[in-house]
C-alpha positions as CSV (number, residue, x, y, z in Angstrom):
1,M,0.0,0.0,0.0
2,I,1.4,3.4,-1.0
3,V,0.7,6.3,1.3
4,L,0.6,9.7,-0.4
5,V,1.6,12.5,1.9
6,S,1.6,16.1,0.9
7,D,3.3,17.5,4.0
8,F,7.0,17.7,3.5
9,S,7.7,20.2,6.2
10,G,10.3,18.0,7.9
11,L,12.2,17.3,4.7
12,I,14.4,20.4,4.7
13,P,15.6,20.0,8.4
14,A,16.4,16.3,7.7
15,I,18.5,17.3,4.6
16,F,20.4,19.9,6.6
17,L,20.9,17.4,9.5
18,L,22.4,14.9,7.0
19,L,24.5,17.6,5.4
20,F,25.9,19.2,8.6
21,G,25.5,16.5,11.3
22,P,28.5,14.2,10.5
23,P,31.0,17.1,9.9
24,I,29.9,18.7,13.2
25,L,30.2,15.4,15.0
26,L,33.6,14.7,13.4
27,T,34.8,18.2,14.4
28,I,33.7,17.7,18.0
29,I,35.5,14.3,18.2
30,G,38.6,15.8,16.5
31,L,38.8,18.7,19.0
32,G,38.4,16.2,21.9
33,L,41.2,14.1,20.6
34,F,43.3,17.1,19.8
35,K,43.1,18.3,23.5
36,N,43.8,14.8,24.9
37,K,47.3,14.4,23.6
38,K,46.3,12.6,20.4
39,Q,46.9,15.5,18.2
40,T,47.6,13.6,15.0
41,A,44.2,11.7,15.3
42,G,42.5,15.0,16.1
43,K,43.9,16.7,13.1
44,I,42.9,13.8,10.9
45,M,39.3,14.0,12.2
46,I,39.1,17.7,11.6
47,I,40.4,17.4,8.1
48,L,37.9,14.5,7.4
49,S,35.1,16.7,8.6
50,G,36.2,19.5,6.2
51,V,36.4,17.1,3.3
52,Y,33.0,15.6,4.1
53,L,31.5,19.1,4.2
54,I,33.0,20.2,0.9
55,I,32.0,16.9,-0.9
56,G,28.5,17.3,0.5
57,F,28.2,20.8,-0.8
58,V,29.5,19.8,-4.2
59,C,27.1,16.9,-4.5
60,G,24.2,19.0,-3.3
61,I,24.9,21.7,-5.9
62,L,25.2,19.1,-8.6
63,M,21.9,17.5,-7.6
64,M,20.1,20.9,-7.5
65,R,21.1,21.7,-11.1
66,H,18.7,19.1,-12.5
C-alpha cells in the first residue's frame, strides 16, 4: 500500500541534518582528541570533517542543477 503524503515540512531540516550532522560530530570528536594528547588523530578527524562538508556541498549543488 502506498501512502501519499503532501506535508514535506520536515524534509528540509532532515536534509540539513544529513549535510551538517556528520561534519559537526567529526569536528567535536577531533577537537576532543586534539586536546587529549592525540593531536595527530584530532587533526585527521578535523580534516575529514572539512572534506566531508566540501564533498557534501559539491554533491548537493550538482543534484540541484537538475
